C-alpha positions in Angstrom: 0.0 0.0 0.0 1.6 3.3 -1.1 1.5 6.2 1.2 0.6 9.6 -0.1 0.4 12.8 2.0 -0.2 16.5 1.4 3.5 17.3 1.2 3.7 15.2 -2.1 2.7 18.3 -4.0 6.1 19.7 -3.5 7.5 17.0 -5.8 5.1 17.7 -8.7 7.1 18.5 -11.8 7.2 22.2 -12.4 4.8 23.2 -9.7 6.5 24.1 -6.4 10.0 24.0 -7.7 9.4 27.4 -9.4 11.4 30.2 -7.9 9.4 32.5 -5.6 9.9 36.0 -6.9 8.1 38.6 -4.7 6.4 38.7 -1.3 3.3 40.8 -1.0 1.5 41.8 2.2 -2.3 42.0 2.0 -3.8 43.6 5.1 -7.2 42.9 6.7 -9.0 45.1 4.3 -6.3 45.7 1.6 -6.6 49.3 0.6 -5.4 49.4 -3.0 -4.4 46.7 -5.5 -1.4 44.5 -6.1 -0.5 44.3 -9.8 1.2 41.2 -11.2 2.6 41.0 -14.8 2.6 37.6 -16.3 4.9 37.3 -19.3 4.2 35.2 -22.3 5.9 34.2 -25.5 4.1 32.4 -28.3 6.5 30.0 -30.1 6.0 27.8 -33.1 4.8 24.3 -32.2 7.5 21.6 -32.0 4.9 18.9 -32.5 1.5 19.5 -33.9 -1.4 17.1 -35.0 -4.3 18.5 -36.9 -7.5 16.4 -37.5 -10.1 17.7 -39.9 -9.8 20.8 -42.0 -7.7 23.6 -40.5 -9.9 26.5 -39.4 -7.2 29.2 -40.2 -3.9 28.6 -41.8 -0.8 29.4 -39.8 -2.6 28.9 -36.5 -0.5 28.3 -33.4 -1.7 26.5 -30.3 0.2 26.5 -27.0 0.6 27.6 -23.5 2.9 29.9 -21.5 3.7 29.5 -17.8 4.5 32.1 -15.2 6.9 32.1 -12.3 5.1 31.8 -8.9 4.1 34.9 -6.9 3.7 34.8 -3.1 1.2 36.6 -1.0 0.2 36.7 2.7 -3.3 37.2 4.2 -3.8 38.5 7.7 -7.5 37.8 7.7 -10.0 35.5 6.0 -10.6 37.1 2.6 -12.2 36.7 -0.8 -9.4 37.3 -3.2 -10.2 38.7 -6.6 -8.1 38.3 -9.8 -8.9 41.0 -12.3 -7.9 41.7 -15.9 -9.3 45.0 -17.1 -11.3 45.6 -20.3 -8.5 47.7 -21.7 -6.2 44.7 -21.3 -8.5 42.2 -22.9 -9.1 44.7 -25.8 -5.3 44.8 -26.3 -4.9 41.1 -26.2 -7.7 40.5 -28.7 -5.3 42.0 -31.3 -2.9 39.2 -30.7 -5.0 36.1 -29.8 -8.1 34.5 -31.2 -8.7 32.5 -28.0 -6.9 33.2 -24.7 -7.5 31.8 -21.2 -5.6 32.5 -18.1 -5.6 29.7 -15.4 -4.5 30.6 -11.9 -3.7 28.0 -9.2 -3.4 28.9 -5.5 -1.2 26.8 -3.1 -1.2 27.2 0.6 0.1 25.0 3.5 1.2 22.3 1.1 -2.4 22.1 -0.3 -3.5 23.1 -3.8 -6.4 25.1 -2.3 -8.1 26.5 -5.4 -8.0 27.3 -9.1 -9.8 29.9 -11.3 -9.9 30.4 -15.0 -10.3 33.8 -16.7 -11.6 33.8 -20.3 -9.9 36.9 -21.8 -10.6 36.5 -25.5 -13.1 34.2 -27.2 -13.1 33.8 -31.0 -11.4 37.1 -31.4 -13.8 39.0 -29.1 -12.4 40.7 -25.9 -14.4 39.7 -22.9 -14.3 43.0 -21.1 -13.2 43.2 -17.5 -12.8 39.7 -16.1 -13.0 39.2 -12.4 -12.7 35.8 -10.7 -12.4 35.1 -7.0 -11.6 32.5 -4.4 -11.9 32.3 -0.6 -8.7 32.0 1.3 -8.0 31.6 5.0 -6.1 34.3 7.0 -2.7 34.1 8.7 -1.4 32.0 5.8 1.2 32.3 3.1 0.0 31.5 -0.4 1.6 31.1 -3.8 -0.1 31.9 -7.1 0.9 30.1 -10.3 -0.5 30.9 -13.7 -0.5 29.6 -17.2 -2.0 30.7 -20.5 -3.9 28.5 -23.0 -4.0 30.3 -26.3 -4.8 30.0 -30.0 -3.4 32.8 -32.2 -5.7 32.3 -35.1 -4.0 33.4 -38.4 -0.9 35.0 -36.8 2.2 34.0 -38.6 4.9 35.6 -36.5 5.2 34.7 -32.8 4.1 37.3 -30.3 5.3 38.1 -26.7 4.5 40.5 -24.0 2.9 40.7 -20.6 -0.6 40.3 -19.1 -1.4 42.5 -16.1 -3.4 40.8 -13.4 -4.6 42.9 -10.5 -5.2 41.2 -7.2 -7.3 42.6 -4.3 -8.9 41.1 -1.2 -12.1 41.7 0.8 -12.4 40.5 4.3 -14.9 37.7 4.5 -16.5 35.3 7.0 -14.9 31.9 7.1 -16.9 28.8 6.3 -18.0 26.4 9.1 -15.7 23.4 9.8 -16.9 19.9 10.5 -14.7 17.1 11.7 -14.7 13.4 11.1 -12.8 11.1 13.5 -12.4 10.5 17.2 -13.9 13.9 18.3 -16.3 14.4 15.4 -18.6 12.6 13.2 -18.2 8.8 12.9 -18.3 8.8 9.1 -17.6 11.1 6.2 -21.2 10.6 5.0 -22.6 11.7 8.3 -20.6 14.9 8.2 -21.8 15.6 4.6 -25.4 15.0 5.6 -25.0 17.5 8.4 -23.2 20.1 6.4 -24.4 23.1 4.4 -23.2 24.4 1.1 -19.8 26.1 1.5 -18.7 24.1 4.6 -15.3 22.5 5.0 -15.0 19.0 6.3 -11.7 17.8 7.8 -11.3 14.0 7.9 -8.8 12.6 10.4 -6.2 10.0 9.3 -7.6 6.5 9.5 -9.4 3.9 7.3 -13.0 4.5 6.3 -15.1 1.7 4.7 -17.5 4.0 2.8 -19.0 4.8 -0.6 -19.4 8.5 -0.1 -22.1 10.5 -1.9 -21.2 14.2 -2.1 -24.5 16.0 -2.8 -23.5 19.4 -1.4 -21.0 22.1 -2.4 -18.4 21.3 0.3 -14.7 21.0 0.7 -13.4 17.6 1.9 -9.8 17.8 3.1 -7.5 15.2 4.7 -3.8 14.3 5.2 -4.1 10.7 3.9 -7.3 9.3 5.3 -8.0 6.0 3.5 -11.3 5.4 1.8 -11.8 1.7 1.2 -14.8 1.2 -1.2 -14.6 -2.6 -0.6 -15.3 -3.4 -4.2 -18.8 -2.1 -3.8 -19.1 1.1 -5.7 -17.4 4.5 -5.9 -15.0 6.0 -3.3 -16.6 9.4 -3.8 -19.7 10.0 -6.1 -19.9 13.8 -6.7 -23.4 15.0 -7.5 -23.0 18.7 -6.7 -21.2 21.7 -8.2 -18.2 23.4 -6.5 -16.9 20.4 -4.6 -13.3 20.1 -3.5 -11.7 16.8 -2.6 -8.0 16.8 -1.6 -5.6 14.7 0.3 -7.3 11.3 0.4 -6.2 7.7 -0.4 -8.9 5.7 -2.2 -8.9 2.0 -2.8 -11.0 -0.8 -4.4 -13.8 1.2 -6.0 -14.9 -1.5 -8.5 -17.9 -1.8 -10.8 -19.7 -0.5 -13.9 -19.2 3.3 -14.4 -17.3 3.3 -11.1 -14.2 5.2 -10.0 -12.2 6.2 -7.0 -13.8 9.6 -7.7 -16.8 9.9 -10.1 -18.0 13.3 -11.1 -21.6 13.3 -12.4 -23.6 10.2 -13.2 -25.9 8.8 -15.8 -28.1 7.7 -12.9 -28.0 4.0 -13.3 -25.3 3.5 -10.7 -27.1 5.2 -7.9 -30.8 5.0 -8.8 -31.4 8.7 -9.6 -31.7 11.0 -12.6 -28.6 11.9 -14.7 -26.4 14.5 -13.1 -23.6 16.7 -14.5 -21.3 18.8 -12.2 -19.0 21.8 -12.7 -16.5 23.9 -10.9 -15.0 21.0 -8.9 -11.4 20.7 -7.8 -10.0 17.2 -7.4 -6.4 17.4 -6.2 -3.6 15.6 -4.3 -5.4 12.3 -3.9 -3.8 8.8 -4.3 -6.1 6.3 -6.0 -5.3 2.6 -6.4 -7.0 -0.6 -7.7 -10.2 1.0 -8.9 -12.2 0.4 -12.1 -11.2 3.9 -13.0 -9.2 6.4 -11.1 -11.1 9.6 -11.8 -14.2 9.6 -14.0 -16.0 12.7 -15.3 -19.4 12.0 -16.9 -20.5 14.9 -19.3 -19.2 17.4 -16.7 -17.6 20.8 -17.4 -15.2 23.4 -16.0 -13.5 21.1 -13.4 -9.9 20.9 -12.3 -8.2 17.6 -12.0 -4.8 18.5 -10.7 -1.8 16.7 -9.1 -3.3 13.4 -8.3 -1.6 10.0 -8.2 -3.4 7.0 -9.8 -2.0 3.5 -9.7 -3.1 0.2 -11.2 -6.7 1.0 -12.3 -8.1 -2.4 -13.1 -10.1 -3.9 -16.0 -11.0 -7.0 -13.9 -14.3 -7.6 -12.1 -14.3 -10.9 -10.2 -11.1 -11.8 -12.0 -12.7 -11.5 -15.4 -11.4 -8.9 -17.9 -14.1 -6.5 -19.1 -12.3 -4.7 -21.9 -13.7 -1.3 -20.9 -12.4 -0.4 -17.5 -9.0 0.3 -16.0 -8.5 3.9 -17.1 -6.5 6.4 -15.0 -8.6 9.5 -15.8 -11.6 9.4 -18.2 -13.7 12.2 -19.5 -16.7 10.5 -21.1 -19.8 11.4 -23.1 -19.2 15.1 -23.2 -18.1 17.9 -21.0 -16.1 21.1 -21.8 -13.4 23.2 -20.4 -11.9 20.7 -17.9 -8.3 21.0 -16.9 -6.3 17.8 -16.4 -2.8 18.6 -15.3 0.2 17.4 -13.1 -1.3 14.0 -12.5 1.0 10.9 -12.1 -0.7 7.8 -13.7 1.0 4.4 -13.6 0.3 0.8 -14.5 -3.4 1.2 -15.3 -4.9 -1.6 -17.4 -6.1 0.6 -20.2 -5.7 4.3 -21.0 -3.7 6.6 -18.8 -6.1 9.4 -19.9 -9.0 9.1 -22.2 -11.5 11.6 -23.7 -14.5 10.7 -25.8 -17.7 8.8 -26.3 -19.3 6.0 -28.4 -20.7 8.6 -30.9 -19.6 12.2 -31.8 -19.9 14.6 -28.8 -18.9 18.2 -28.2 -15.9 18.4 -25.8 -14.7 21.9 -26.5 -11.9 23.4 -24.4 -10.7 20.4 -22.6 -7.0 20.7 -21.7 -4.6 17.8 -20.9 -1.3 19.4 -19.8 1.9 18.2 -18.1 0.8 14.8 -16.9 3.2 11.9 -16.3 2.0 8.5 -17.6 4.1 5.3 -17.2 3.4 1.7 -18.2 -0.4 2.1 -18.8 -2.3 -0.5 -20.9 0.0 -3.3 -20.0 -2.9 -5.7 -19.3 -5.4 -4.5 -21.9 -7.4 -7.1 -23.8 -8.1 -5.3 -27.1 -8.8 -7.7 -28.7 -8.4 -10.6 -26.2 -4.9 -12.0 -26.3 -3.1 -8.7 -27.4 -1.2 -6.5 -25.1 -1.4 -2.8 -25.8 0.5 0.1 -24.2 -1.9 3.1 -24.0 -1.0 6.6 -23.1 -3.6 9.3 -24.1 -6.7 8.5 -26.2 -9.3 10.7 -27.9 -12.3 9.3 -29.7 -15.4 11.0 -31.2 -14.5 14.2 -29.4 -15.5 17.3 -31.4 -14.1 20.8 -30.8 -10.8 22.2 -29.7 -9.0 19.8 -27.3 -5.4 20.7 -26.4 -2.9 18.1 -25.3 0.5 19.7 -24.3 3.7 18.8 -22.6 2.8 15.3 -21.3 5.4 12.6 -20.6 4.3 9.2 -21.7 6.6 6.2 -21.3 5.6 2.8 -22.8 7.1 -0.5 -23.6 8.6 -0.4 -27.1 8.2 -4.2 -27.6 4.4 -4.1 -27.3 1.7 -2.7 -29.6 1.9 1.1 -28.8 -0.6 3.9 -28.7 1.2 6.7 -26.8 -1.2 9.2 -28.3 -4.2 8.0 -30.2 -6.8 10.3 -31.8 -9.7 8.9 -33.8 -12.8 10.6 -35.4 -12.0 13.8 -33.5 -12.2 17.0 -35.6 -11.6 20.7 -35.5 -8.8 22.1 -33.5 -7.6 19.0 -31.7 -3.9 19.4 -31.2 -0.9 17.9 -29.3 2.3 19.7 -28.6 5.3 18.6 -26.7 3.7 15.3 -25.7 6.4 12.5 -25.9 
């Protein structure tokens, strides 16, 4: 059984090893604004795959990353990240599509992420203001990256984006506790919680199939969820849910995962549910039918998780459809899948698609580490495949950048496989 704690985020490639460049004091009320300039440089792609007719010739996809900025909060605050209308107007002259993603890290936890849509199809989006609640008396680090499409630009562009940050003092959410001095189960705490509450789960082993039907934050330092081969570890049926710092084992069954976001309804007896604005981060998931499964769900962040040995077997019998590390299935847009470590899963490390054509605009798969996945795949029975990232019947712009995929060169290989997926699907720097 592999141990995984909150401090593991420090080892994620390219995340916390970035040099801290500036400390900023934000007071209780923060009179005034702090301005941060994020640099960017658009470079020609080193590896590009286009499927379907090109929308505009000379188009360049890509991303640019910032160094990390540090800030300190004396009080609980809602922190706003703002790009002005004048700035988005200027950027519309350089980009056809432009999105800024900001990730906030504090106390070894990846506590939140926001995305700012600055330019869409050549149209500036005016003043863009996104916010996140952060606790007081803590140091935080803000890390940003851009996802862009330049349209018909031929020459690379470079420059800076000015992001203004301000904070407003806010009431903190209510805390609930699971363990010796709190609730006896995670489900009992969720049942007692209200939207916006935070639930801390003490270290220990919990034999549960948790249903998260409220907008809560679940946080732990390695509490073990044993699904006992009887369903999902976590089934998320609400928007704006955060799950961080858990170990999840033995979630086995049809449309089952260590963490399942959304549901067609057949697995829990209800109506279909899609979810959005969830953050799944810093979890360790092992021996589940799928590690993390998103069903037709949008605008979620799947960041810095470890997934190990997802299994295609039920009762010792290969099914031929399970065993994925992370799967986005049957739709869903604008999800971010980054910094995940996925190893020795029976099928795909990461898979996006559906049985028939479905819109999956804006999904991003960026800087994931995939090793040895697909080694026990039965496609068809008797053949071993090594499977990295797969895309099937996914329509719309899907960006796959800077992933590391290691496979066995002696087996049938699909490090990156794209089928029946049209428009601006692209892969850059994936190797």
